[in-house]
C-alpha positions in Angstrom: -0.2 0.1 0.5 1.2 2.9 -0.9 0.9 5.9 2.1 -1.0 9.4 1.5 1.0 12.1 0.3 3.1 9.8 -2.4 2.1 11.3 -5.3 4.1 11.3 -9.1 3.9 14.5 -11.4 5.3 14.5 -15.1 5.3 17.6 -17.0 5.8 18.7 -20.6 9.6 18.6 -22.2 10.2 15.5 -20.3 10.9 17.6 -16.9 9.5 15.8 -14.0 8.5 16.8 -10.8 8.6 13.6 -7.7 6.4 14.1 -4.3 8.7 11.0 -3.1 7.4 9.7 0.3 9.9 7.3 2.3 7.9 4.5 1.2 10.0 1.8 2.9 10.1 3.5 6.1 6.6 4.6 6.3 5.6 0.6 5.7 8.1 -0.4 8.2 7.2 2.0 11.0 3.5 3.5 10.5 4.0 7.0 12.9 7.4 8.0 10.4 7.1 11.1 8.9 6.5 11.5 4.9 9.8 12.7 3.3 8.9 14.7 0.3 11.1 16.6 -2.4 10.7 18.3 -5.4 13.1 16.7 -8.0 13.3 18.3 -11.7 15.2 15.7 -13.6 16.9 17.3 -16.7 19.0 15.3 -19.5 21.9 17.2 -21.5 21.7 17.5 -24.4 17.9 17.9 -25.3 17.2 19.8 -21.7 20.6 22.1 -21.8 20.7 21.5 -18.0 23.3 24.2 -17.2 20.9 27.1 -19.0 18.1 26.0 -16.1 21.5 26.7 -13.5 22.2 29.6 -14.5 18.8 30.7 -14.4 19.1 29.4 -10.3 22.5 31.1 -9.8 20.4 34.4 -11.0 17.8 33.6 -8.8 20.1 33.1 -5.6 20.1 35.6 -2.9 21.9 34.0 0.0 24.9 31.8 -1.3 26.1 29.6 -4.2 28.5 26.8 -3.2 29.2 25.1 -6.0 31.8 22.0 -6.2 32.6 20.4 -9.5 35.5 19.0 -11.6 35.0 21.4 -14.6 33.7 24.6 -15.1 34.4 26.5 -18.2 30.6 27.4 -19.2 30.9 30.9 -20.5 27.1 31.5 -19.0 27.6 29.8 -16.0 31.1 31.6 -15.1 29.2 35.1 -16.1 26.1 34.5 -13.9 28.4 33.0 -10.7 30.5 36.9 -10.9 27.5 38.3 -11.2 25.7 36.9 -8.7 29.0 37.6 -6.3 28.7 41.4 -7.7 24.9 41.8 -6.2 26.6 40.5 -2.6 25.7 36.5 -2.9 28.5 34.4 -1.0 30.2 32.4 -4.3 32.5 29.5 -3.6 34.2 26.9 -5.8 35.2 23.7 -4.9 37.5 21.7 -7.8 40.0 19.6 -8.9 43.7 20.6 -9.0 44.6 18.1 -12.1 41.8 19.9 -14.1 43.2 23.7 -12.9 45.7 22.9 -15.8 43.3 23.0 -18.7 43.5 26.0 -20.3 39.8 26.9 -20.4 38.9 26.0 -16.7 42.2 27.8 -15.7 40.8 30.7 -17.8 37.3 30.4 -15.6 38.8 30.2 -13.0 40.5 32.8 -13.1 37.6 35.5 -13.6 36.3 33.7 -10.7 39.0 35.0 -9.1 39.3 38.1 -10.1 35.5 38.7 -9.3 36.2 37.5 -5.2 35.5 34.1 -5.3 37.0 32.1 -3.6 38.2 28.8 -5.2 39.3 26.0 -3.5 40.9 22.8 -4.8 41.8 19.3 -4.2 45.0 18.2 -2.6 44.0 14.8 -3.9 44.5 15.0 -7.7 41.8 13.6 -10.3 39.4 12.4 -7.3 36.5 15.4 -7.5 33.7 13.7 -8.9 30.8 15.3 -7.1 29.1 17.6 -9.3 26.7 19.4 -6.9 25.3 23.3 -6.3 23.7 23.9 -3.5 21.7 27.3 -3.5 20.5 29.3 -0.4 19.4 26.1 1.4 16.6 25.5 -0.9 18.3 24.1 -3.6 20.6 21.7 -4.9 21.8 20.1 -7.8 22.9 16.3 -8.6 24.3 14.7 -11.7 26.8 13.7 -13.9 27.6 16.6 -15.2 30.4 19.0 -15.5 29.6 22.3 -15.9 30.9 22.8 -19.5 29.9 23.6 -23.2 30.1 19.9 -23.7 28.4 18.5 -20.8 25.4 21.0 -21.5 24.9 20.6 -25.1 26.8 17.8 -26.8 27.4 14.8 -24.0 25.0 12.2 -22.6 24.4 13.8 -18.7 21.8 14.0 -16.2 21.2 16.7 -13.7 18.9 16.8 -10.8 17.4 19.7 -9.6 16.3 19.2 -5.8 14.2 21.7 -3.9 14.0 20.4 -0.7 15.4 22.4 2.7 16.5 19.4 4.6 18.6 17.6 1.7 19.7 21.2 0.6 21.4 21.8 4.2 22.6 18.6 4.4 24.9 19.4 0.8 25.5 22.4 1.9 27.0 20.8 5.2 28.7 18.7 3.1 29.9 21.3 1.2 31.3 23.3 4.1 33.0 20.0 5.9 34.7 20.0 2.8 35.6 23.5 2.2 36.9 23.7 5.8 39.2 20.7 5.3 42.1 22.3 5.3 44.4 18.8 5.1 42.6 18.0 1.9 41.8 21.5 0.2 43.8 24.6 0.0 43.0 27.7 -1.4 43.4 28.0 -5.5 46.5 30.1 -6.8 
């Protein structure tokens, strides 16, 4: 039996909004509260997910925390710089090895010149996390690096999750990595 409140909604263009209940927990523990999250599932190249993320950057009011191996998409870089200029706390974690790529290096220079702090891992080649957290309300996750190829050519998936609890958990994970000075250091 499906618990009350468990629904699946499908919108046009294949974008799905899911309200998910903790079915297994609800069945095992009848008094268990229902957990709900809005999830927008986007696939590249069809849905151009980074264009949607750029819109989220433009709407951010407090902070944007980005953890990603590759960030070279010009519109994303521009939107992060614009967010910083309007007073949003923007931070980025990326991979030390990836900073050797010319496009990545140029994008990181642009971000740093705008005053955006960037930290890189000391365990090169292991940054597989591709996550953005915005304002304790939204977080993204998926296979896609934030590059033009990832957005327009590769077969990729990005989930945009609108849920305060899950977003705060993602924020806490970002901040624990940000504050881990043994694993991450300032990019210079």
